[in-house]
N, C-alpha and C positions, 0 to 999 in steps of 0.2 A: 425427726429433723434430719437424720442422715439420709433418709429416703428422698427428702426434698432436695438436699444438696446433690445427691447422686442423679436425680432427675434433671436438675438444672445443669449439672456437668454434662450429662448425656445430650441434653438439648444444645448446649454450647458446642459440643463436638459436631453434632448434626449441622448446625448453622455454619460452623467453620468449614466443614467439608463441602457443603452445598454452595456456600458463598465463594469458596476457593474455586470450585468448578465454574461458577458463573463468571468470576473474574478472569480466569484463564480463557474461557470461551470468548468473552468479550475482547480480550487482548488479541487473541489469535484472529478473530474476525476483523478487528481494526487493522492489524498488520496485513491481513490479506487484502483489505480495501486499499491500504497505502501502496502495497506492491502492485495491485491492479492499476491504480491511478498513475504510478510512476511508469509502468510499462506502456500505458496508453500515451502518455506525454512523450516518452522516448520514441515510440513508433511514429508519432506525428512529426517529431523533429527529424527522424530518419527519412520519412516520406518527403518532407520539405527539402532536405538535402539532395535526395535523388531527383526530385522535380527541378531543383535549381541546376543541378549538373546536366540534366536532360535539356533544359532550356538553353544552357550555355552551349552545349554540343550541337543540338538540332538547329538552333538559329544562328550559330556562329558568332555570338556576341562576345566582344573582347573588351577587357579593361585597358588594353594597350593604348596610351594616349596618342601614339603615332598613327593609329588607324582612324582617328577622328578628324 
């Protein structure tokens, strides 16, 4: 009976270690994907801002109501 308990205890440790590894790996990959997505969105917004500034500078468009 003690051997069965020891075997079950050893199996529980193996499952805990391997399961912990899987959980940590999954969380780090999810975090990496979240960071990649955030970086992509930020780069897109930055490109829009630069494009808008270039549009305003190159075409000389003004929001000044006195110019209309």
